[in-house]
MARKE-263697 format. One record per residue (C-alpha): residue number from 1; residue in one letter; z, x, y. Coordinates in nm, 4 decimals, m for minus. Layout:
REM residues N
NUM,A,Z,X,Y
...
***
This chain:
REM residues 553
1,M,3.3294,m0.1237,m1.7637
2,I,3.4260,m0.0960,m1.3978
3,Y,3.3498,m0.3947,m1.1754
4,P,3.4079,m0.4572,m0.8036
5,K,3.7055,m0.6849,m0.7517
6,I,3.5221,m0.9030,m0.4989
7,P,3.3800,m1.2022,m0.6925
8,L,3.0693,m1.2437,m0.4736
9,A,2.9628,m0.8866,m0.5486
10,Q,3.0125,m0.9547,m0.9189
11,S,2.7893,m1.2622,m0.8972
12,I,2.5048,m1.0770,m0.7260
13,I,2.5170,m0.7914,m0.9754
14,E,2.5352,m1.0138,m1.2833
15,I,2.2465,m1.2342,m1.1707
16,C,2.0343,m0.9254,m1.0977
17,L,2.1108,m0.7959,m1.4455
18,A,2.0303,m1.1285,m1.6114
19,K,1.6964,m1.1457,m1.4315
20,G,1.5902,m0.7903,m1.5134
21,I,1.6356,m0.6416,m1.1652
22,T,1.7544,m0.2991,m1.2759
23,T,1.6057,m0.0518,m1.0242
24,I,1.8460,m0.0261,m0.7318
25,I,1.8009,0.1853,m0.4178
26,I,2.1329,0.2328,m0.2384
27,S,2.1877,0.3745,0.1084
28,P,2.5464,0.5029,0.1388
29,G,2.7867,0.2947,0.3459
30,S,3.1233,0.1258,0.3405
31,R,3.0577,m0.2471,0.3710
32,N,2.8235,m0.2335,0.0689
33,A,3.0872,m0.0513,m0.1418
34,P,3.1506,m0.3539,m0.3712
35,L,2.7802,m0.3658,m0.4614
36,T,2.7532,0.0112,m0.4979
37,I,3.0543,0.0226,m0.7301
38,G,2.9138,m0.2510,m0.9507
39,F,2.5584,m0.1193,m0.9734
40,V,2.6424,0.2484,m1.0190
41,N,2.9060,0.1909,m1.2876
42,N,2.6779,m0.0177,m1.5081
43,P,2.4392,0.1998,m1.7153
44,A,2.1916,m0.0897,m1.7328
45,F,2.0933,m0.0116,m1.3733
46,Q,1.8832,0.2847,m1.2569
47,C,2.0344,0.3700,m0.9202
48,Y,1.8960,0.6006,m0.6502
49,S,2.0803,0.7161,m0.3403
50,I,1.8569,0.7455,m0.0305
51,A,2.0484,0.8000,0.2935
52,D,1.7832,0.6946,0.5472
53,E,1.7262,0.3215,0.5149
54,R,1.3708,0.3330,0.6470
55,A,1.2786,0.5995,0.3924
56,A,1.4710,0.4068,0.1264
57,G,1.2689,0.0932,0.1970
58,F,0.9375,0.2701,0.1472
59,F,1.0682,0.4645,m0.1533
60,A,1.1518,0.1284,m0.3120
61,L,0.8085,m0.0015,m0.2121
62,G,0.6423,0.2902,m0.3942
63,I,0.8371,0.2204,m0.7117
64,A,0.7605,m0.1529,m0.7002
65,Q,0.3948,m0.0747,m0.6257
66,Q,0.3761,0.1050,m0.9593
67,T,0.6023,m0.1072,m1.1815
68,K,0.4944,m0.4481,m1.0390
69,Q,0.8625,m0.5434,m1.0725
70,P,1.1053,m0.6204,m0.7887
71,V,1.3168,m0.3305,m0.6679
72,A,1.6503,m0.4045,m0.5006
73,L,1.7628,m0.2309,m0.1824
74,V,2.1329,m0.2230,m0.0938
75,C,2.2686,m0.1310,0.2496
76,T,2.5762,m0.1562,0.4652
77,S,2.6108,m0.3860,0.7653
78,G,2.4688,m0.3423,1.1133
79,S,2.1536,m0.1627,1.2218
80,A,2.1125,m0.0115,0.8725
81,L,1.9522,m0.3393,0.7688
82,L,1.6961,m0.3316,1.0495
83,N,1.5609,0.0006,0.9257
84,Y,1.4247,m0.1781,0.6172
85,Y,1.1921,m0.3900,0.8298
86,P,0.8791,m0.1677,0.8289
87,A,0.8812,m0.1507,0.4476
88,F,0.9738,m0.5195,0.4289
89,A,0.6683,m0.6148,0.6369
90,E,0.4452,m0.3858,0.4287
91,A,0.5729,m0.5528,0.1119
92,F,0.4937,m0.8942,0.2609
93,Y,0.1337,m0.8133,0.3486
94,S,0.0685,m0.6020,0.0373
95,Q,0.2257,m0.8617,m0.1942
96,I,0.4772,m0.6211,m0.3456
97,P,0.8066,m0.7642,m0.4802
98,M,1.1186,m0.6394,m0.3004
99,I,1.4774,m0.7658,m0.2787
100,V,1.6929,m0.6583,0.0154
101,I,2.0641,m0.7117,m0.0446
102,S,2.2600,m0.6503,0.2745
103,A,2.6348,m0.6346,0.2974
104,D,2.7702,m0.8187,0.6000
105,R,3.0962,m0.8957,0.7687
106,P,3.2242,m1.2530,0.7349
107,Q,3.0777,m1.4940,0.9909
108,S,3.4103,m1.5028,1.1788
109,K,3.3573,m1.1353,1.2689
110,I,3.0048,m1.1770,1.4143
111,D,2.9620,m1.1553,1.7925
112,I,3.3291,m1.0906,1.8698
113,G,3.2878,m0.7210,1.9471
114,D,3.3571,m0.5905,1.5962
115,G,3.1972,m0.2555,1.5055
116,Q,2.8768,m0.2124,1.3062
117,T,2.8070,m0.5845,1.3301
118,I,2.4847,m0.7673,1.4190
119,R,2.3348,m1.1090,1.3451
120,Q,2.2062,m1.0331,0.9951
121,E,2.1255,m1.3801,0.8680
122,N,1.7503,m1.4535,0.8674
123,V,1.6774,m1.1209,1.0365
124,F,1.3491,m1.0870,0.8396
125,E,1.2559,m1.4527,0.8837
126,N,0.8983,m1.3898,1.0033
127,H,0.8104,m1.1954,0.6877
128,S,1.0635,m1.3019,0.4257
129,L,0.9560,m1.5332,0.1457
130,F,1.3156,m1.6514,0.1020
131,N,1.6436,m1.5943,0.2862
132,A,1.9653,m1.6344,0.0870
133,N,2.2479,m1.6495,0.3389
134,L,2.5536,m1.6443,0.1156
135,H,2.9053,m1.7675,0.1807
136,E,3.1992,m1.5374,0.1229
137,D,3.3396,m1.7373,m0.1692
138,V,3.1720,m1.7632,m0.5084
139,S,2.9976,m2.0974,m0.5596
140,T,2.7183,m2.2667,m0.7496
141,E,2.5369,m2.2908,m0.4161
142,N,2.5485,m1.9123,m0.3781
143,D,2.4285,m1.8607,m0.7354
144,L,2.1331,m2.0913,m0.6803
145,K,2.0367,m1.9087,m0.3605
146,I,2.0496,m1.5704,m0.5344
147,N,1.8406,m1.7061,m0.8219
148,E,1.5844,m1.8565,m0.5889
149,A,1.5522,m1.5367,m0.3899
150,I,1.4885,m1.3260,m0.7011
151,N,1.2567,m1.5835,m0.8572
152,T,1.0567,m1.6009,m0.5336
153,A,1.0148,m1.2223,m0.5197
154,I,0.8851,m1.2290,m0.8780
155,T,0.6507,m1.5268,m0.8624
156,Q,0.5223,m1.4907,m0.5058
157,K,0.5049,m1.1093,m0.5114
158,G,0.6797,m1.0281,m0.1884
159,P,1.0051,m0.9464,m0.0107
160,V,1.3193,m1.1594,0.0034
161,H,1.6572,m1.1134,0.1712
162,I,2.0049,m1.1759,0.0304
163,N,2.2822,m1.1427,0.2903
164,A,2.6320,m1.1116,0.1433
165,P,2.9523,m1.1174,0.3557
166,F,3.2424,m0.9094,0.2229
167,E,3.5947,m0.8878,0.3612
168,E,3.8160,m0.5839,0.3228
169,P,3.9504,m0.4320,0.1025
170,L,3.6087,m0.3208,m0.0207
171,Y,3.6815,m0.0505,m0.2781
172,E,3.9110,m0.2284,m0.5237
173,T,3.7913,m0.2444,m0.8852
174,T,3.8727,m0.4338,m1.2016
175,S,3.7920,m0.3982,m1.5688
176,E,3.7243,m0.7708,m1.6155
177,L,3.4688,m1.0057,m1.4659
178,S,3.6281,m1.2970,m1.2830
179,I,3.3146,m1.5082,m1.2617
180,T,3.0492,m1.6759,m1.4701
181,V,2.7082,m1.7142,m1.3134
182,N,2.4368,m1.9777,m1.3172
183,I,2.0946,m1.8468,m1.4202
184,V,1.7760,m2.0312,m1.3219
185,A,1.4550,m1.9201,m1.4937
186,S,1.1540,m1.8407,m1.2777
187,A,0.8474,m2.0621,m1.3046
188,N,0.5404,m1.9539,m1.4977
189,A,0.3020,m1.8176,m1.2380
190,T,m0.0153,m1.8442,m1.4515
191,Q,m0.2693,m2.0773,m1.2900
192,P,m0.5710,m2.2075,m1.4837
193,I,m0.9051,m2.3216,m1.3495
194,S,m1.1450,m2.5706,m1.5075
195,I,m1.5225,m2.5827,m1.5266
196,E,m1.5092,m2.8936,m1.3088
197,D,m1.3333,m2.6905,m1.0376
198,V,m1.6220,m2.4467,m1.0064
199,T,m1.9364,m2.6402,m1.1052
200,E,m2.0478,m2.7266,m0.7510
201,F,m1.9907,m2.3653,m0.6440
202,A,m2.1945,m2.2372,m0.9369
203,T,m2.4803,m2.4570,m0.8149
204,I,m2.4594,m2.2979,m0.4693
205,W,m2.4494,m1.9532,m0.6327
206,N,m2.7543,m2.0252,m0.8482
207,N,m2.9568,m2.1207,m0.5408
208,S,m2.8659,m1.8149,m0.3338
209,T,m3.0588,m1.4885,m0.3328
210,K,m2.8064,m1.2847,m0.1310
211,K,m2.4551,m1.2635,m0.2699
212,M,m2.2055,m1.0053,m0.1503
213,I,m1.8813,m0.9211,m0.3319
214,L,m1.6358,m0.7304,m0.1129
215,V,m1.3237,m0.5904,m0.2780
216,G,m1.0194,m0.4904,m0.0741
217,V,m0.7062,m0.3143,m0.1958
218,N,m0.6985,m0.3673,m0.5710
219,E,m0.4899,m0.2473,m0.8646
220,P,m0.6583,m0.0013,m1.1031
221,N,m0.8009,m0.1298,m1.4306
222,V,m0.7298,m0.4981,m1.3703
223,I,m1.0827,m0.6443,m1.3527
224,N,m1.2343,m0.7024,m1.6958
225,S,m1.5294,m0.4771,m1.7797
226,N,m1.7532,m0.7715,m1.8754
227,I,m1.7098,m0.9081,m1.5230
228,I,m1.7941,m0.5704,m1.3678
229,N,m2.1049,m0.5449,m1.5848
230,A,m2.2131,m0.8968,m1.4920
231,F,m2.1982,m0.8054,m1.1231
232,A,m2.3944,m0.4863,m1.1868
233,K,m2.6776,m0.6622,m1.3706
234,D,m2.7384,m0.9325,m1.1103
235,E,m3.0179,m0.8296,m0.8709
236,S,m2.9033,m1.0881,m0.6163
237,V,m2.5531,m0.9363,m0.5965
238,V,m2.4325,m0.6424,m0.3906
239,V,m2.0778,m0.5163,m0.4603
240,L,m1.8977,m0.3282,m0.1840
241,T,m1.5795,m0.1404,m0.2713
242,E,m1.3462,0.0968,m0.0936
243,T,m1.1392,0.3937,m0.2040
244,T,m0.8407,0.1600,m0.2375
245,S,m1.0391,m0.0966,m0.4412
246,N,m1.0015,0.1050,m0.7633
247,L,m1.3151,m0.0646,m0.8945
248,H,m1.6030,0.1488,m1.0142
249,H,m1.9621,0.1170,m1.1290
250,D,m2.2661,0.3308,m1.0554
251,T,m2.4391,0.0385,m0.8849
252,F,m2.1512,m0.0442,m0.6494
253,I,m2.1408,0.0720,m0.2876
254,N,m1.8216,0.2775,m0.2516
255,T,m1.8819,0.4312,0.0934
256,I,m1.9431,0.1240,0.3074
257,D,m1.9436,0.2895,0.6495
258,T,m2.1940,0.5527,0.5380
259,I,m2.4329,0.2757,0.4373
260,I,m2.4086,0.0307,0.7256
261,T,m2.3169,0.2307,1.0383
262,P,m2.6805,0.3322,1.1125
263,F,m2.8109,m0.0249,1.0646
264,T,m3.0155,m0.1863,1.3411
265,N,m2.9677,m0.5504,1.4372
266,A,m3.2661,m0.6370,1.2178
267,D,m3.1079,m0.4488,0.9261
268,F,m2.7820,m0.6353,0.9730
269,E,m2.9609,m0.9705,0.9862
270,N,m3.1454,m0.8875,0.6658
271,F,m2.8193,m0.7761,0.5041
272,R,m2.6349,m1.0964,0.5993
273,P,m2.5164,m1.2592,0.2740
274,E,m2.5532,m1.6270,0.2026
275,I,m2.2377,m1.6110,m0.0076
276,L,m1.9481,m1.3713,0.0469
277,V,m1.6937,m1.3474,m0.2363
278,T,m1.3786,m1.1485,m0.1707
279,F,m1.0747,m1.0568,m0.3740
280,G,m0.8025,m0.7957,m0.3455
281,G,m0.5982,m0.7138,m0.0369
282,M,m0.6782,m0.5697,0.3030
283,V,m1.0150,m0.4119,0.3843
284,V,m1.0110,m0.0732,0.5608
285,S,m1.3642,m0.0624,0.7053
286,K,m1.3720,m0.1886,1.0625
287,R,m1.7517,m0.1823,1.0501
288,I,m1.7839,m0.4239,0.7598
289,K,m1.5349,m0.6565,0.9259
290,A,m1.7289,m0.6450,1.2546
291,F,m2.0563,m0.7070,1.0683
292,L,m1.9301,m1.0113,0.8771
293,R,m1.7670,m1.1580,1.1872
294,K,m2.0950,m1.1366,1.3788
295,Y,m2.3355,m1.2134,1.0930
296,K,m2.1291,m1.4777,0.9191
297,P,m2.2131,m1.5900,0.5641
298,K,m2.2774,m1.9576,0.4963
299,H,m2.0028,m1.9508,0.2353
300,H,m1.6974,m1.7298,0.2039
301,W,m1.4882,m1.7726,m0.1099
302,H,m1.1649,m1.5794,m0.1518
303,I,m1.0062,m1.5485,m0.4941
304,D,m0.6323,m1.4834,m0.5037
305,S,m0.3533,m1.6692,m0.6807
306,L,m0.1345,m1.6604,m0.3697
307,R,m0.3108,m1.6113,m0.0346
308,A,m0.6412,m1.6153,0.1477
309,Y,m0.6865,m1.4587,0.4912
310,D,m0.9756,m1.5818,0.7024
311,T,m1.0581,m1.2229,0.7991
312,F,m1.4164,m1.2956,0.9060
313,G,m1.3744,m1.6420,1.0543
314,A,m1.5953,m1.7864,0.7812
315,L,m1.3610,m1.8860,0.4940
316,T,m1.4849,m2.2000,0.3187
317,K,m1.2906,m2.1953,m0.0100
318,H,m0.9744,m2.0378,m0.1464
319,F,m0.9617,m2.0285,m0.5262
320,E,m0.5898,m2.0006,m0.6004
321,V,m0.6293,m1.8182,m0.9283
322,D,m0.6444,m1.4665,m1.0705
323,P,m0.9944,m1.3148,m1.0265
324,N,m1.0358,m1.2552,m1.4012
325,V,m0.9531,m1.6174,m1.4768
326,F,m1.1933,m1.7348,m1.2081
327,F,m1.4899,m1.5225,m1.3135
328,D,m1.4383,m1.5893,m1.6843
329,T,m1.4847,m1.9587,m1.6063
330,F,m1.7432,m1.9211,m1.3310
331,L,m1.9908,m1.6594,m1.4583
332,P,m2.1033,m1.8520,m1.7717
333,L,m2.2251,m2.1243,m1.5330
334,T,m2.4447,m1.8871,m1.3329
335,N,m2.8115,m1.8076,m1.3815
336,A,m3.0207,m1.5042,m1.2953
337,I,m3.2306,m1.5487,m0.9849
338,E,m3.5158,m1.3372,m0.8563
339,S,m3.4050,m1.1300,m0.5599
340,N,m3.4519,m0.7886,m0.3980
341,Y,m3.1111,m0.7980,m0.2246
342,F,m2.9512,m0.5337,m0.4468
343,Q,m3.2592,m0.3150,m0.4658
344,Q,m3.3004,m0.2966,m0.0898
345,L,m2.9455,m0.1778,m0.0402
346,D,m2.9598,0.0568,m0.3361
347,D,m3.2618,0.2273,m0.1791
348,V,m3.0589,0.2732,0.1394
349,K,m2.7720,0.4137,m0.0665
350,V,m2.9963,0.6789,m0.2228
351,L,m3.1248,0.7862,0.1198
352,R,m2.7763,0.7928,0.2741
353,N,m2.6356,1.0019,m0.0114
354,L,m2.9135,1.2549,0.0348
355,K,m2.8583,1.2773,0.4120
356,S,m2.4808,1.2872,0.3655
357,N,m2.4983,1.5830,0.1283
358,I,m2.7309,1.7720,0.3642
359,Y,m2.4928,1.7177,0.6535
360,L,m2.1763,1.8110,0.4632
361,D,m2.3410,2.1314,0.3436
362,K,m2.4011,2.2528,0.6992
363,I,m2.0878,2.1506,0.8916
364,P,m1.8190,2.4063,0.9796
365,F,m1.4561,2.3950,0.8640
366,S,m1.3094,2.0693,0.9955
367,D,m1.1237,1.7561,0.8897
368,F,m1.4389,1.6142,0.7315
369,K,m1.5107,1.9324,0.5343
370,V,m1.1473,1.9475,0.4198
371,F,m1.1536,1.5893,0.2923
372,E,m1.4739,1.6575,0.1027
373,K,m1.3262,1.9640,m0.0689
374,V,m0.9812,1.8161,m0.1300
375,I,m1.1044,1.4900,m0.2821
376,Q,m1.3485,1.6786,m0.5042
377,S,m1.0610,1.9012,m0.6223
378,L,m0.8301,1.6220,m0.7372
379,P,m0.7326,1.6454,m1.1052
380,K,m0.8887,1.3816,m1.3295
381,N,m0.6583,1.0946,m1.4285
382,S,m0.4254,1.1720,m1.1402
383,Q,m0.2906,0.9365,m0.8772
384,L,m0.3896,0.9738,m0.5118
385,Q,m0.1624,0.8384,m0.2404
386,I,m0.3127,0.8440,0.1090
387,S,m0.1514,0.8147,0.4499
388,N,m0.2893,0.5773,0.7097
389,S,m0.4877,0.6456,1.0270
390,S,m0.7490,0.9244,0.9994
391,A,m0.6620,1.0116,0.6401
392,I,m0.7581,0.6779,0.4845
393,R,m1.0697,0.6503,0.7031
394,Y,m1.2030,0.9913,0.6064
395,A,m1.1298,0.9089,0.2434
396,Q,m1.3672,0.6103,0.2659
397,L,m1.6574,0.8508,0.3212
398,I,m1.6108,1.0619,0.0061
399,A,m1.6589,0.9266,m0.3457
400,V,m1.3458,0.9557,m0.5613
401,D,m1.3665,1.0255,m0.9334
402,P,m1.3300,0.6904,m1.1181
403,S,m1.0427,0.8259,m1.3301
404,I,m0.8217,0.8631,m1.0203
405,E,m0.5976,0.5786,m0.9044
406,V,m0.5791,0.5356,m0.5262
407,Y,m0.3056,0.3747,m0.3163
408,C,m0.2371,0.3349,0.0550
409,N,m0.0017,0.1139,0.2580
410,R,m0.2742,m0.1113,0.3988
411,G,m0.0594,m0.4228,0.4377
412,T,0.0463,m0.3250,0.7882
413,S,m0.1585,m0.0003,0.8002
414,G,0.1362,0.1905,0.9468
415,I,0.2014,0.5635,0.9226
416,D,0.5765,0.5120,0.9208
417,G,0.6545,0.5329,0.5491
418,S,0.3511,0.6751,0.3703
419,T,0.5308,0.9865,0.2424
420,S,0.8316,0.7890,0.1183
421,T,0.6011,0.5425,m0.0579
422,A,0.4121,0.8260,m0.2271
423,I,0.7368,0.9813,m0.3500
424,G,0.8582,0.6466,m0.4848
425,A,0.5268,0.6013,m0.6644
426,A,0.5501,0.9530,m0.8099
427,V,0.8996,0.8783,m0.9428
428,A,0.7804,0.5565,m1.1072
429,N,0.4740,0.6858,m1.2952
430,D,0.3941,0.9738,m1.5261
431,K,0.0691,1.0795,m1.3605
432,Q,0.0150,1.3820,m1.1424
433,T,0.0626,1.2393,m0.7917
434,V,m0.1130,1.3948,m0.4918
435,F,m0.0405,1.2738,m0.1389
436,I,m0.2914,1.3395,0.1412
437,T,m0.1553,1.2955,0.4921
438,G,m0.2136,1.3851,0.8539
439,D,0.0341,1.5818,1.0613
440,V,0.1659,1.2968,1.2772
441,G,0.2273,1.0669,0.9812
442,F,0.3970,1.3492,0.7918
443,L,0.6261,1.4405,1.0810
444,Y,0.7037,1.0750,1.1491
445,D,0.8324,1.0248,0.7934
446,S,0.9814,1.3701,0.7372
447,N,1.3094,1.2161,0.6163
448,A,1.1123,1.1172,0.3069
449,L,1.1755,1.4726,0.1861
450,W,1.5527,1.4111,0.2031
451,N,1.5373,1.2835,m0.1530
452,N,1.6861,1.4307,m0.4695
453,Y,1.4431,1.2599,m0.7075
454,I,1.1074,1.4141,m0.6127
455,P,0.9137,1.5179,m0.9272
456,K,0.8481,1.8896,m0.9623
457,N,0.4717,1.8337,m0.9819
458,F,0.4497,1.6209,m0.6658
459,K,0.1900,1.7614,m0.4230
460,I,0.1520,1.7029,m0.0490
461,I,m0.1760,1.8048,0.1119
462,L,m0.1048,1.8052,0.4845
463,I,m0.4034,1.8207,0.7198
464,N,m0.2744,1.9479,1.0526
465,N,m0.5172,1.9088,1.3415
466,G,m0.2498,1.9320,1.6079
467,G,m0.2142,1.5616,1.6868
468,G,m0.3286,1.2065,1.6209
469,G,m0.6920,1.2872,1.5538
470,I,m0.7972,0.9256,1.5040
471,F,m0.7625,0.8614,1.8785
472,R,m1.0386,1.1148,1.9468
473,I,m1.2741,0.9109,1.7288
474,L,m1.1999,0.5780,1.8960
475,P,m1.3882,0.4680,2.2111
476,G,m1.2215,0.5679,2.5390
477,H,m1.1269,0.9250,2.4494
478,E,m1.1072,1.1580,2.7487
479,E,m0.9670,1.5116,2.7479
480,T,m0.6788,1.4557,2.9924
481,P,m0.3041,1.5359,2.9915
482,V,m0.2308,1.1624,2.9594
483,F,m0.4549,1.1304,2.6540
484,N,m0.3196,1.4452,2.4869
485,T,0.0439,1.3475,2.5421
486,F,0.0527,0.9718,2.5031
487,F,m0.2329,0.8985,2.2628
488,E,m0.3088,1.2047,2.0558
489,T,0.0539,1.3280,2.0465
490,S,m0.0476,1.6929,2.0753
491,H,0.1969,1.9381,1.9174
492,C,0.2297,2.2883,1.7721
493,L,0.4613,2.1978,1.4850
494,T,0.4145,2.2930,1.1201
495,A,0.5796,2.1956,0.7932
496,E,0.6947,2.5476,0.7067
497,H,1.0633,2.5104,0.7907
498,L,1.0850,2.1553,0.6552
499,A,0.9442,2.2837,0.3266
500,K,1.2015,2.5602,0.3136
501,M,1.4904,2.3275,0.3994
502,Y,1.3974,2.0737,0.1314
503,G,1.3013,2.3245,m0.1391
504,F,0.9241,2.2733,m0.1432
505,E,0.6744,2.5404,m0.2331
506,Y,0.4725,2.6016,0.0834
507,S,0.1246,2.7464,0.1394
508,I,m0.1391,2.7323,0.4116
509,A,m0.5175,2.7335,0.4473
510,G,m0.7394,2.7692,0.7523
511,D,m1.0940,2.8148,0.6195
512,E,m1.3033,2.7230,0.3150
513,G,m1.2162,3.0381,0.1232
514,S,m0.8394,3.0064,0.1627
515,L,m0.8630,2.6317,0.0976
516,A,m1.0336,2.6845,m0.2396
517,T,m0.7786,2.9481,m0.3415
518,S,m0.4840,2.7422,m0.2195
519,L,m0.5959,2.4253,m0.3990
520,T,m0.6229,2.6128,m0.7278
521,A,m0.2741,2.7539,m0.6814
522,L,m0.1372,2.4144,m0.5742
523,Y,m0.2366,2.2408,m0.8966
524,A,m0.1259,2.5347,m1.1143
525,Q,0.2318,2.5425,m0.9792
526,N,0.4567,2.2698,m1.1196
527,E,0.8042,2.4221,m1.1014
528,K,0.8882,2.2500,m0.7741
529,P,0.7212,2.0042,m0.5347
530,S,0.4602,2.1618,m0.3075
531,I,0.3145,2.1327,0.0402
532,L,m0.0272,2.2760,0.1200
533,E,m0.0758,2.2696,0.4968
534,I,m0.4372,2.2941,0.6106
535,F,m0.5047,2.3752,0.9756
536,T,m0.8241,2.2323,1.1257
537,P,m0.9706,2.2671,1.4780
538,T,m0.8377,1.9974,1.7096
539,L,m1.1370,1.9888,1.9423
540,K,m1.4240,1.9823,1.6904
541,N,m1.3263,1.7153,1.4365
542,D,m1.4318,1.4093,1.6338
543,S,m1.7775,1.5381,1.7290
544,I,m1.8457,1.6491,1.3692
545,L,m1.7584,1.3041,1.2366
546,L,m1.9511,1.1115,1.5019
547,Q,m2.2595,1.3297,1.4515
548,Y,m2.2450,1.2477,1.0790
549,F,m2.3377,0.8844,1.1373
550,K,m2.6258,0.9854,1.3645
551,E,m2.7775,1.2092,1.0979
552,L,m2.7734,0.9477,0.8223
553,I,m3.0845,0.7686,0.9506
***
C-alpha cells in the first residue's frame, strides 16, 4: 500500500476510512497532494476527479443526496476552497451531509504575501456545523477534531469543514503508516417520543375541524403508508404537497398554486387552518407562504428531528423527532371529527383540474405547454432532477407520476449547481435520471459537463426561452433594454457546441410535433448522455402563464 509520508494526511485518511467515509471528490492541485495520494492509492475509497471546485461541490451534493452518507471533498489551498461555498450552503439548508477537507499552508505562511494563500480557517463559519482547524503535527487533539467533524456531518446531516496545513515536500510516499489514530463513535441519532409528550396536542387536534398538513421537500418512500392513509381518511384534514414532496395519494393536493391562486379574501379566510402541521424541507410555493403568513393558523407544529423554521411567523411547537415516529405515537390518540374542510377543497380541486385541462388543450407552444408534455413523457420509476427558477415553478403546476422521484436544490434555491447535482445523483443511483433545466441555469453551470463519470443514459431537457424567463412573470416587468440585459439576461446562445465538445448526443425541438418525436428518440438512445434543447417563444411565455390563473375560476 502506498501512503503519503506526511503524518497529518495519514491521520485524516485513516479516520475517514474507519468511519466509512469512502466517496471522495478530488479537485486537482498541489497542496492537497498528500491527501490525493492517500485516497487514490487505497482501493477502499471511490475517488472522482472534478477539476472545477464549484461543480465538484454540487457533484458531491448530488451523490450525498442519493446515498444519505457524507461525501468528502478535497481541494488545494487558496480560492479553490471558496468555490465550494454555494454547494456548502445548499448542503446546510437541505440537511445533506458533506465533509470539505481543504489543504492549507502552515499558519506561518498566511498573510505574508505567499502565493495561493488565503485565510482558510473558519471560512464557512456561517453555514458549517463544525470547523476542525488542525495543527500541522499529528496529535490526539487533531484526531478528536476530525472525529467530531465527521460525526457531526453524520448525525446532524449537514456540511463540516476540516482545514489541514501541509508543509513541503508534498509528494513523498511511504509503504508504512507512521501513525495510529483515535476513533470516536458517533452518537445514536434516534429520538423517541412518548404518549405524554403529545397528549395535550392530541386534545387540540380532536377539537379542531380544520387541519392542514403541508409537506415541503421530502425523500421518496419515507412516510409509512398507514400514516398516509390516516391523513386521507380524515375529513377534517387537507394535505398539500409539492412536486418535491415525493408524497402521493389521490386525495392530496399536489398543485397548490392552481388551487389557491384564484381564491378571494373570503375563500382564504374560510381556508385558514386552525392547525398547521408541517414536515420536510423548504416549500416552493410563494402563494401558500403568503397565505399562511396573512391568515395565520392558531397552531403551527413542525416535525423534524433537527430543525424547525418559523416560515409563516406562527410556529408554536417543534417536535424534534422523525415524522414517522411522531405520527405512530400521535395518530392513535386522535378521533374522527365531523367536518367539511376536506370536501370543500376537494370540490375546488375537481373544478380547477377541469379548467386546467381545458386551458392546456388550447394554448400554443410555450414553456407551459412544454412542461406539460415533458413531465407526462417521463419514464415510470425514473428520477427527475429539476433546476431552480422557472423550471421548478412550472413543475408545481403539472402532476408527476407517483413512481417518479423528484429532487431540486431548494435549500438555497440557486441555479448555480443544478446540473452538477443532477449528474452526481445520476452517478449514485441506478435509475434513469432526467434533468429539466432552463437556459440560464444550464449555461451558468456548463462546467458540470466537464465530468468523466456521466452515465450513458443521463438526459438533459433544456428549455431555452432566450433568457431568465422567471423575471417576466414577476411584478415589475417592463420591456426595456435595462430589463432585457440586467434582469432577463437575454441571449442567443444554444447548447449545440457544448454538447459536441463534451460528447453528448444533441437534438432540438421547436413545436409540439418535433417535441413528441424528439422525446421518443431521447429515451430510446442510451449509448451516450443526451441533451434535448427545446426552443420556446421569449415574448409569449409570461402572458400564457398569467392567463392560466385567470381562467381557473
